[in-house]
C-alpha positions, 0 to 999 in steps of 0.5 A: 499499499502507498499514499495516493499521488497528490498526498503530501507529508509535510512538517510545519513548525513543531507539528506534522501534517498531511496534505491532499494536494489533488484536485480530485472531488471523490476524496478527502480535500484538506489537511490532516494534523498527525501525531508523531506516530501517524506522521512516521507511518505516513512518511513509511507509506510514501513508498510502496509498503506493507502492513507488516514492514510498517510494524516492524519499523514502529517496533524498531523506533519506538519501545512497543510491543509488536501487538501495540504497533500492529494496533497503532498502524492498523487504526492509522491505515484505517483512517487513511483508507477511510478519507481514501488517501491510500493506493 
């Protein structure tokens, strides 16, 4: 899976946002403020990746179990999918 074309991960001051810069009317258009974990997942999704790779990256970066990393990854993936940002 991967973020769709036109979706930009941008650091702005002390926050990270996801911007849908596409002109398609059938998907979310706007800005999503993210916490650091969601921002890291979004950065991983800038290229083709799997949920398993995201979970591994989360457990490597943060001191969390694979179960917690999996639950957090799934929550973010579900939210991105819900607003139509994933391929």
